[in-house]
N, C-alpha and C positions, 0 to 999 in steps of 0.2 A: 217430300224426301229429296234431297239434293241429287244432282247428276252424278253417277259413279263414273270415275275417270279410270280407264284401264291402265294398268302400270306400263311403263315403256318397256319394250322388249330388251332383254339383256343380251348385250353384244359380247361374243367370245373373242378375246384377244390372245395372241401368243403369249407365253411366259415373259414376264418383265416388261411388257408394253405399257403398263400403267406407270406414270411418271412418278418415281420415289423422290426422297429428299436429294439435295445436291450431293451430300456426302455419300450416301448409299448408292446413288446413280454412278459416282465415280468409282466406287469399289466394285460395283458389278461390271462396269465397263472394263476396269483393269482385269477382273477375273475372266471375262470373255477373251480378252487379247492374250492373256497368258495361257489359257487352256488351248486356243486355236494355235498359237505359236508352239506349245508343247507337242501338240498332235502332229504337226508338220516336222518338227525336229525328230519325233520318234520314227516317222515313216521315211525320213531322208536316206537311211541305208538300204532302202528297198531295191533300188537298182544295183547296188553294189552286190547285195546278196544273190540277186538273180543272175548277174554275170559271174558269180563264183560257184555256180552249179556246174558240176562236171559231167555227170553221167545220166541224171534224170531226164527222161523224154518230156517234151513240152506238155503232153497230156497228163503226165503225173505232176508236173509243176503246177499246172492249172488246178488239178483236182485238190491237192492238199493246201494250196493258197486259198481257194474259195471255200472248200468244206470246212477248213479250220475257222474262217471268218464267219460262216453261217452258224457253226456249232457254238463257237464263243459268244456271239451276240445273242443267240437263243438262250443260252444259259443265263446271260446277264438279264435278258428280258423276263425270263421265267422267275428269277429271284426278285425282280422289282415289282412286276405286276401280278405274280402268283395267279390266283384263280381268274384274273382279269384278262389273261393273255388271249384266250379265244375271241373276246370282244375286240381287243386291239387288232387282231388279225382281220376281223371282219371290217373294221373301220378303215383299213387301208383303202379299200375301194378300187375302182378301176385306175386312179393315178398311182396307187401303190402297186398294182400288177404291172403297169407300164414301166414304172421306175425299176422294178425288180428285173424285168427283161432287159431294159437299157443297161443296167449296171452289170448284168451278166455278160452282154455283149462287149461292154467296155473292159471288163476284167480280161476277157479272151484276147482282145485287140491290144491291150497294154502289155501283157506278157509276151505276145508275138513281137511287138515292137522292142521290148527289152532284149529279147534273145536274138534279134536280127540287126539292129542298128545300135549305135552307142547310146550310153545312159544320157550324154548330153543332148543328143538329137531328140530323144524320146521326151525328156522332161521339158526341153525348150518348146517342142511343138505342143505338148500338153498344156503349156501355159496359155495357149489361146483359148482354152475352154470358156473363160468368162465372156469372150467376144461371140462365140457360137451361141451361148446362152441368150445374149442380148438380141442377136438376129433371130433366133428361133422363137423367143418370146415375144418379138414384134409381130411375126407372121402368125403365130399359133394363138396367142392370147392377147394381142393388141398392146403389148407394153411399149411405151414410148422409148426411143433411143436418143439420147443427147448428141448434139453435134460433135462434142469432143470424143465420144465413143466411136462415131463413125470414122473419125480421123485416125483413132488408135487402131481400129480394125484394119484399115488400109495399110498402116505402118507394119502391124504385125503379119499381115499377109505377104508383104514384101520381105519381111524377115524369113518366113517359111520358104519363099521362093529362092532365097539365097542358100538356105540350108538344102533344099532339094537339088539346086544346081550343083552342090558339091557331090551329092549321091550319084548324079548321073553324068558328071564330068570325068576328069582324069581319075583312074582308079575306080571306074564304075563297078558297083557290085549289086547284082539283083537282089541279094539278101538285104543290103543296106536300104535300097529303094522300098522293098516290101516293109521293112521295119518303120521306115519314115511314113509311109501310107497307113500303116496300122496305127501309129501313134496319132495321126490326124483323125482317123476314124474313131479312135477312143475318145479323143477331145470332143468330137461331135456328139458321141453317145452320152458323155457326161454333161455336156451343155443342154442336150434335150432333156436329160434327167433332171436337171435343175428346174427346168420349165415345168415338168410334171409335179416336182416337189412344191413349187410355188403355187401350182394349180390346186394342190391338196390342202393349202391353207395352214391351219395351226395343228393339224393332226401330227402325232408322233409317228414318223416313217421309218424308225429304226428296224421295224420288222420287215419292211421291203428290202432293206439292205441285207438282212440275213437271208431272206429268200433268194435274193440274186446270188449269193454264194452257193446255195443248194442247187439252183438251176444249173449253174455252170458245172458244178461237181457232177450232177447226174448225167449231164451230156458227155463228160469225159470218161465215164465208167467203161464203156466198151473198148476203150483204147489204152487202158492203163497197162503198164508193165512194171509191177513193183520190183521184180527181180533185177531190173536194171538200174535201180537206185542204190547208190552207195551209202554206207552209214553216215558219212560226212554230209551227203546231200539230204538225208532224212532229217539231221539236225537242222539244216538251213530251212528246209520247207516247214518243219514244225515250229521254228522260231517266227517265220513270216506269217503262217496261217493262223496259228493259235495265240500269238503274242502281238507282234508288231502291228498287223493290220487292224485287229479289233481295238487295241488300245488307242492307236492313232486316230482311227475314224471316230471313236467314242469321244476323245478329247476334242477334236475339231468340230464335231456337230454340237457339242456342249458349248464351246465357245461362240459359235454362231447364234445361240439363244440369248446372249448377253451383249454383243458388240455389233455395231453396224455392219452390214453385209459388205460394203466397199472395203472396209478395213480388214475383215476376215479373209476376203478374197485376195487382198494384198499379201496376207500372211501366208497363203498357199504357195507363194513363190519361194518361201523358206526351203522347200523340197528342191525347187528348180535350181537353186543356188548350191545348197549343200550336197545333193546327190551327185552331180558331176565332179565336185571337188573331192569327195570321198572316193569315187571311182578312179579319179586321176591320182590321188595320193596312195591308194592301196593296189589298184590293178594296173596303173600306168596307162589307163584309158583316156588319153589326152584328147580334148576336143579339136576338131580340124579348124582350119582358118575360116572356112565357110560357116561352120557351126558357131564360132565365136562372134563373127559379124552378124549372122542372122539372129543369134541369141541376143545380141545387144539391142538389135531393133525390136525383137519381140518383148524382151524384159522391159525395155524403155517405154514401149507403148503400153504394156499392161500396168506398170507401176505408176507411169504418168497419169493414166486415165483414173486409176484407183486413188492416187494421192489428190488429184483434183476434186474428186468426189468427197474425199475426207475433209478437205479444206472448206468446201461449200456447205457440208452438212456435219460440221464438228459437233461433238456432244456438248452439252451444258456443263 
């Protein structure tokens, strides 16, 4: 009897990693780009709406923003997975738990930033998130960082220094400095969260995102003051928590499954550009000269690095 050859182990790939035909590959690539761009467009009024809140304390803002996110995503997961939802939660593992905690911290810091510094400063500083992800990925999981990325990191850090110099220079405000530092902390948390998600491989980590919303909401409960929230602010908080954030993040994460990571990261700058423009047009929240100069450096570094990666790894 001939020798029995064991079958080769089946390797699991993320969705759409198997090369399809040229036509279908282009269609899926376009789908990913459109989904990610739509997600960032939907979330672009986030800063404007946060700055429009008049009476709601920060704890109430955090609670309804994150509880709505968690509840909406849980409802979507329950509809999609049905009886398999407990298995999905178990499959998150320790990377999922770490990602949930990091996202909860980022949620808190992002709202602190939005309520203390300008929309422009917050979003420009948040645009450095891909660089922190690269640095932390190198240190924690040994991901190589290209030379062009190191150059872009230095340029972006220079841009942040310019923004901070405006915060502590003429017209110094401790609130503005607090907001800038909170935005930087949020960018670091988001960057580390991406490392955790890469560490998780091809698992669906949407449940971790939903859990992060509940973690933040539970932490806020002892400090809530619902009576201080006006009907107008209730409407804003409901729109943010139950519609804008869940829809935007669902679209963006769906796009990341079909398009190259470098190009999806570039599309995240849609919010960085549209957010301050909306705040400027509606609220008159004009960026300072320091924010414009620093923002040009940050956006130039981020987009230049992403565009170079796109050119070198263009899809077929």
